[in-house]
Chimera marker file (.cmm) of the C-alpha trace (Angstrom):
<marker_set name="trace">
<marker id="1" x="0.000" y="0.000" z="0.000" r="1" g="1" b="0" radius="0.5"/>
<marker id="2" x="1.204" y="3.441" z="-0.713" r="1" g="1" b="0" radius="0.5"/>
<marker id="3" x="1.140" y="4.872" z="2.820" r="1" g="1" b="0" radius="0.5"/>
<marker id="4" x="-2.676" y="4.552" z="3.156" r="1" g="1" b="0" radius="0.5"/>
<marker id="5" x="-4.209" y="2.904" z="6.238" r="1" g="1" b="0" radius="0.5"/>
<marker id="6" x="-5.906" y="-0.411" z="5.618" r="1" g="1" b="0" radius="0.5"/>
<marker id="7" x="-9.590" y="-0.631" z="6.544" r="1" g="1" b="0" radius="0.5"/>
<marker id="8" x="-9.488" y="-4.419" z="6.695" r="1" g="1" b="0" radius="0.5"/>
<marker id="9" x="-10.719" y="-5.997" z="9.919" r="1" g="1" b="0" radius="0.5"/>
<marker id="10" x="-8.612" y="-8.847" z="11.140" r="1" g="1" b="0" radius="0.5"/>
<marker id="11" x="-10.420" y="-12.040" z="12.098" r="1" g="1" b="0" radius="0.5"/>
<marker id="12" x="-10.031" y="-13.132" z="15.728" r="1" g="1" b="0" radius="0.5"/>
<marker id="13" x="-7.823" y="-16.150" z="16.347" r="1" g="1" b="0" radius="0.5"/>
<marker id="14" x="-9.593" y="-19.497" z="16.139" r="1" g="1" b="0" radius="0.5"/>
<marker id="15" x="-10.990" y="-20.808" z="19.414" r="1" g="1" b="0" radius="0.5"/>
<marker id="16" x="-9.809" y="-24.334" z="20.159" r="1" g="1" b="0" radius="0.5"/>
<marker id="17" x="-12.693" y="-26.786" z="20.334" r="1" g="1" b="0" radius="0.5"/>
<marker id="18" x="-12.865" y="-30.177" z="21.939" r="1" g="1" b="0" radius="0.5"/>
<marker id="19" x="-15.267" y="-31.426" z="19.279" r="1" g="1" b="0" radius="0.5"/>
<marker id="20" x="-17.624" y="-32.824" z="21.953" r="1" g="1" b="0" radius="0.5"/>
<marker id="21" x="-21.095" y="-31.622" z="22.748" r="1" g="1" b="0" radius="0.5"/>
<marker id="22" x="-23.417" y="-33.742" z="24.873" r="1" g="1" b="0" radius="0.5"/>
<marker id="23" x="-26.807" y="-34.611" z="23.426" r="1" g="1" b="0" radius="0.5"/>
<marker id="24" x="-29.373" y="-33.784" z="26.123" r="1" g="1" b="0" radius="0.5"/>
<marker id="25" x="-33.147" y="-34.324" z="26.083" r="1" g="1" b="0" radius="0.5"/>
<marker id="26" x="-35.454" y="-33.377" z="28.983" r="1" g="1" b="0" radius="0.5"/>
<marker id="27" x="-39.158" y="-34.138" z="29.423" r="1" g="1" b="0" radius="0.5"/>
<marker id="28" x="-41.710" y="-34.196" z="32.199" r="1" g="1" b="0" radius="0.5"/>
<marker id="29" x="-43.882" y="-37.310" z="31.969" r="1" g="1" b="0" radius="0.5"/>
<marker id="30" x="-47.389" y="-36.481" z="33.143" r="1" g="1" b="0" radius="0.5"/>
<marker id="31" x="-50.882" y="-37.717" z="32.239" r="1" g="1" b="0" radius="0.5"/>
<marker id="32" x="-49.496" y="-40.102" z="29.599" r="1" g="1" b="0" radius="0.5"/>
<marker id="33" x="-47.587" y="-37.330" z="27.795" r="1" g="1" b="0" radius="0.5"/>
<marker id="34" x="-43.903" y="-36.436" z="27.463" r="1" g="1" b="0" radius="0.5"/>
<marker id="35" x="-43.778" y="-32.619" z="27.652" r="1" g="1" b="0" radius="0.5"/>
<marker id="36" x="-40.440" y="-31.073" z="26.520" r="1" g="1" b="0" radius="0.5"/>
<marker id="37" x="-38.503" y="-29.151" z="29.181" r="1" g="1" b="0" radius="0.5"/>
<marker id="38" x="-36.240" y="-26.155" z="28.606" r="1" g="1" b="0" radius="0.5"/>
<marker id="39" x="-34.770" y="-26.150" z="32.116" r="1" g="1" b="0" radius="0.5"/>
<marker id="40" x="-34.869" y="-28.083" z="35.385" r="1" g="1" b="0" radius="0.5"/>
<marker id="41" x="-34.146" y="-26.112" z="38.547" r="1" g="1" b="0" radius="0.5"/>
<marker id="42" x="-33.871" y="-27.198" z="42.178" r="1" g="1" b="0" radius="0.5"/>
<marker id="43" x="-37.506" y="-26.213" z="42.843" r="1" g="1" b="0" radius="0.5"/>
<marker id="44" x="-38.989" y="-25.584" z="39.401" r="1" g="1" b="0" radius="0.5"/>
<marker id="45" x="-39.542" y="-26.869" z="35.883" r="1" g="1" b="0" radius="0.5"/>
<marker id="46" x="-39.497" y="-24.648" z="32.796" r="1" g="1" b="0" radius="0.5"/>
<marker id="47" x="-41.346" y="-25.984" z="29.764" r="1" g="1" b="0" radius="0.5"/>
<marker id="48" x="-40.232" y="-25.235" z="26.204" r="1" g="1" b="0" radius="0.5"/>
<marker id="49" x="-43.671" y="-23.854" z="25.401" r="1" g="1" b="0" radius="0.5"/>
<marker id="50" x="-46.701" y="-22.920" z="27.503" r="1" g="1" b="0" radius="0.5"/>
<marker id="51" x="-48.885" y="-25.853" z="28.572" r="1" g="1" b="0" radius="0.5"/>
<marker id="52" x="-51.447" y="-26.567" z="31.251" r="1" g="1" b="0" radius="0.5"/>
<marker id="53" x="-50.168" y="-29.378" z="33.477" r="1" g="1" b="0" radius="0.5"/>
<marker id="54" x="-52.144" y="-30.995" z="36.280" r="1" g="1" b="0" radius="0.5"/>
<marker id="55" x="-51.111" y="-30.657" z="39.913" r="1" g="1" b="0" radius="0.5"/>
<marker id="56" x="-49.673" y="-33.908" z="41.254" r="1" g="1" b="0" radius="0.5"/>
<marker id="57" x="-46.899" y="-36.436" z="40.826" r="1" g="1" b="0" radius="0.5"/>
<marker id="58" x="-44.903" y="-36.697" z="37.605" r="1" g="1" b="0" radius="0.5"/>
<marker id="59" x="-41.539" y="-37.952" z="36.382" r="1" g="1" b="0" radius="0.5"/>
<marker id="60" x="-38.703" y="-35.810" z="35.030" r="1" g="1" b="0" radius="0.5"/>
<marker id="61" x="-36.728" y="-37.752" z="32.424" r="1" g="1" b="0" radius="0.5"/>
<marker id="62" x="-33.284" y="-36.508" z="31.371" r="1" g="1" b="0" radius="0.5"/>
<marker id="63" x="-31.349" y="-38.362" z="28.663" r="1" g="1" b="0" radius="0.5"/>
<marker id="64" x="-27.661" y="-37.450" z="28.274" r="1" g="1" b="0" radius="0.5"/>
<marker id="65" x="-25.874" y="-39.127" z="25.362" r="1" g="1" b="0" radius="0.5"/>
<marker id="66" x="-28.330" y="-42.030" z="25.509" r="1" g="1" b="0" radius="0.5"/>
<marker id="67" x="-28.124" y="-42.556" z="29.288" r="1" g="1" b="0" radius="0.5"/>
<marker id="68" x="-31.507" y="-42.044" z="30.937" r="1" g="1" b="0" radius="0.5"/>
<marker id="69" x="-32.074" y="-40.560" z="34.410" r="1" g="1" b="0" radius="0.5"/>
<marker id="70" x="-35.519" y="-40.286" z="35.997" r="1" g="1" b="0" radius="0.5"/>
<marker id="71" x="-36.632" y="-38.359" z="39.079" r="1" g="1" b="0" radius="0.5"/>
<marker id="72" x="-40.060" y="-38.260" z="40.719" r="1" g="1" b="0" radius="0.5"/>
<marker id="73" x="-41.451" y="-34.787" z="41.247" r="1" g="1" b="0" radius="0.5"/>
<marker id="74" x="-44.595" y="-33.174" z="42.652" r="1" g="1" b="0" radius="0.5"/>
<marker id="75" x="-45.878" y="-30.365" z="40.441" r="1" g="1" b="0" radius="0.5"/>
<marker id="76" x="-47.720" y="-27.381" z="41.914" r="1" g="1" b="0" radius="0.5"/>
<marker id="77" x="-49.648" y="-26.277" z="38.846" r="1" g="1" b="0" radius="0.5"/>
<marker id="78" x="-51.203" y="-22.833" z="38.546" r="1" g="1" b="0" radius="0.5"/>
<marker id="79" x="-54.676" y="-22.779" z="37.009" r="1" g="1" b="0" radius="0.5"/>
<marker id="80" x="-53.421" y="-21.444" z="33.673" r="1" g="1" b="0" radius="0.5"/>
<marker id="81" x="-51.230" y="-22.272" z="30.703" r="1" g="1" b="0" radius="0.5"/>
<marker id="82" x="-47.614" y="-21.344" z="31.506" r="1" g="1" b="0" radius="0.5"/>
<marker id="83" x="-43.975" y="-22.381" z="31.071" r="1" g="1" b="0" radius="0.5"/>
<marker id="84" x="-43.013" y="-22.038" z="34.768" r="1" g="1" b="0" radius="0.5"/>
<marker id="85" x="-44.041" y="-24.676" z="37.307" r="1" g="1" b="0" radius="0.5"/>
<marker id="86" x="-43.009" y="-24.865" z="40.971" r="1" g="1" b="0" radius="0.5"/>
<marker id="87" x="-41.933" y="-28.428" z="41.729" r="1" g="1" b="0" radius="0.5"/>
<marker id="88" x="-40.686" y="-30.511" z="44.656" r="1" g="1" b="0" radius="0.5"/>
<marker id="89" x="-38.357" y="-33.389" z="43.889" r="1" g="1" b="0" radius="0.5"/>
<marker id="90" x="-38.937" y="-36.577" z="45.891" r="1" g="1" b="0" radius="0.5"/>
<marker id="91" x="-35.888" y="-37.861" z="47.746" r="1" g="1" b="0" radius="0.5"/>
<marker id="92" x="-35.220" y="-41.597" z="47.540" r="1" g="1" b="0" radius="0.5"/>
<link id1="1" id2="2" r="1" g="1" b="0" radius="0.2"/>
<link id1="2" id2="3" r="1" g="1" b="0" radius="0.2"/>
<link id1="3" id2="4" r="1" g="1" b="0" radius="0.2"/>
<link id1="4" id2="5" r="1" g="1" b="0" radius="0.2"/>
<link id1="5" id2="6" r="1" g="1" b="0" radius="0.2"/>
<link id1="6" id2="7" r="1" g="1" b="0" radius="0.2"/>
<link id1="7" id2="8" r="1" g="1" b="0" radius="0.2"/>
<link id1="8" id2="9" r="1" g="1" b="0" radius="0.2"/>
<link id1="9" id2="10" r="1" g="1" b="0" radius="0.2"/>
<link id1="10" id2="11" r="1" g="1" b="0" radius="0.2"/>
<link id1="11" id2="12" r="1" g="1" b="0" radius="0.2"/>
<link id1="12" id2="13" r="1" g="1" b="0" radius="0.2"/>
<link id1="13" id2="14" r="1" g="1" b="0" radius="0.2"/>
<link id1="14" id2="15" r="1" g="1" b="0" radius="0.2"/>
<link id1="15" id2="16" r="1" g="1" b="0" radius="0.2"/>
<link id1="16" id2="17" r="1" g="1" b="0" radius="0.2"/>
<link id1="17" id2="18" r="1" g="1" b="0" radius="0.2"/>
<link id1="18" id2="19" r="1" g="1" b="0" radius="0.2"/>
<link id1="19" id2="20" r="1" g="1" b="0" radius="0.2"/>
<link id1="20" id2="21" r="1" g="1" b="0" radius="0.2"/>
<link id1="21" id2="22" r="1" g="1" b="0" radius="0.2"/>
<link id1="22" id2="23" r="1" g="1" b="0" radius="0.2"/>
<link id1="23" id2="24" r="1" g="1" b="0" radius="0.2"/>
<link id1="24" id2="25" r="1" g="1" b="0" radius="0.2"/>
<link id1="25" id2="26" r="1" g="1" b="0" radius="0.2"/>
<link id1="26" id2="27" r="1" g="1" b="0" radius="0.2"/>
<link id1="27" id2="28" r="1" g="1" b="0" radius="0.2"/>
<link id1="28" id2="29" r="1" g="1" b="0" radius="0.2"/>
<link id1="29" id2="30" r="1" g="1" b="0" radius="0.2"/>
<link id1="30" id2="31" r="1" g="1" b="0" radius="0.2"/>
<link id1="31" id2="32" r="1" g="1" b="0" radius="0.2"/>
<link id1="32" id2="33" r="1" g="1" b="0" radius="0.2"/>
<link id1="33" id2="34" r="1" g="1" b="0" radius="0.2"/>
<link id1="34" id2="35" r="1" g="1" b="0" radius="0.2"/>
<link id1="35" id2="36" r="1" g="1" b="0" radius="0.2"/>
<link id1="36" id2="37" r="1" g="1" b="0" radius="0.2"/>
<link id1="37" id2="38" r="1" g="1" b="0" radius="0.2"/>
<link id1="38" id2="39" r="1" g="1" b="0" radius="0.2"/>
<link id1="39" id2="40" r="1" g="1" b="0" radius="0.2"/>
<link id1="40" id2="41" r="1" g="1" b="0" radius="0.2"/>
<link id1="41" id2="42" r="1" g="1" b="0" radius="0.2"/>
<link id1="42" id2="43" r="1" g="1" b="0" radius="0.2"/>
<link id1="43" id2="44" r="1" g="1" b="0" radius="0.2"/>
<link id1="44" id2="45" r="1" g="1" b="0" radius="0.2"/>
<link id1="45" id2="46" r="1" g="1" b="0" radius="0.2"/>
<link id1="46" id2="47" r="1" g="1" b="0" radius="0.2"/>
<link id1="47" id2="48" r="1" g="1" b="0" radius="0.2"/>
<link id1="48" id2="49" r="1" g="1" b="0" radius="0.2"/>
<link id1="49" id2="50" r="1" g="1" b="0" radius="0.2"/>
<link id1="50" id2="51" r="1" g="1" b="0" radius="0.2"/>
<link id1="51" id2="52" r="1" g="1" b="0" radius="0.2"/>
<link id1="52" id2="53" r="1" g="1" b="0" radius="0.2"/>
<link id1="53" id2="54" r="1" g="1" b="0" radius="0.2"/>
<link id1="54" id2="55" r="1" g="1" b="0" radius="0.2"/>
<link id1="55" id2="56" r="1" g="1" b="0" radius="0.2"/>
<link id1="56" id2="57" r="1" g="1" b="0" radius="0.2"/>
<link id1="57" id2="58" r="1" g="1" b="0" radius="0.2"/>
<link id1="58" id2="59" r="1" g="1" b="0" radius="0.2"/>
<link id1="59" id2="60" r="1" g="1" b="0" radius="0.2"/>
<link id1="60" id2="61" r="1" g="1" b="0" radius="0.2"/>
<link id1="61" id2="62" r="1" g="1" b="0" radius="0.2"/>
<link id1="62" id2="63" r="1" g="1" b="0" radius="0.2"/>
<link id1="63" id2="64" r="1" g="1" b="0" radius="0.2"/>
<link id1="64" id2="65" r="1" g="1" b="0" radius="0.2"/>
<link id1="65" id2="66" r="1" g="1" b="0" radius="0.2"/>
<link id1="66" id2="67" r="1" g="1" b="0" radius="0.2"/>
<link id1="67" id2="68" r="1" g="1" b="0" radius="0.2"/>
<link id1="68" id2="69" r="1" g="1" b="0" radius="0.2"/>
<link id1="69" id2="70" r="1" g="1" b="0" radius="0.2"/>
<link id1="70" id2="71" r="1" g="1" b="0" radius="0.2"/>
<link id1="71" id2="72" r="1" g="1" b="0" radius="0.2"/>
<link id1="72" id2="73" r="1" g="1" b="0" radius="0.2"/>
<link id1="73" id2="74" r="1" g="1" b="0" radius="0.2"/>
<link id1="74" id2="75" r="1" g="1" b="0" radius="0.2"/>
<link id1="75" id2="76" r="1" g="1" b="0" radius="0.2"/>
<link id1="76" id2="77" r="1" g="1" b="0" radius="0.2"/>
<link id1="77" id2="78" r="1" g="1" b="0" radius="0.2"/>
<link id1="78" id2="79" r="1" g="1" b="0" radius="0.2"/>
<link id1="79" id2="80" r="1" g="1" b="0" radius="0.2"/>
<link id1="80" id2="81" r="1" g="1" b="0" radius="0.2"/>
<link id1="81" id2="82" r="1" g="1" b="0" radius="0.2"/>
<link id1="82" id2="83" r="1" g="1" b="0" radius="0.2"/>
<link id1="83" id2="84" r="1" g="1" b="0" radius="0.2"/>
<link id1="84" id2="85" r="1" g="1" b="0" radius="0.2"/>
<link id1="85" id2="86" r="1" g="1" b="0" radius="0.2"/>
<link id1="86" id2="87" r="1" g="1" b="0" radius="0.2"/>
<link id1="87" id2="88" r="1" g="1" b="0" radius="0.2"/>
<link id1="88" id2="89" r="1" g="1" b="0" radius="0.2"/>
<link id1="89" id2="90" r="1" g="1" b="0" radius="0.2"/>
<link id1="90" id2="91" r="1" g="1" b="0" radius="0.2"/>
<link id1="91" id2="92" r="1" g="1" b="0" radius="0.2"/>
</marker_set>
């Protein structure tokens, strides 16, 4: 270049990657249905989309890379369609 500043933006250095990402699926099993979960908290369940769930016992199923884990939970359902449900996990 003949003394002119370059306007080119340099790309950031590549971020090293491990190449591994766990495959995770989460559902709450209630009333014969498997309802997709977005998040499981210590005292709550967050559904992927609003639904009306019944109050009572259910099962949270989490599958990580093909290995299934299940936990019993009591759902405190509000009387409306929502994504947020208070829940109490049963201890074995």
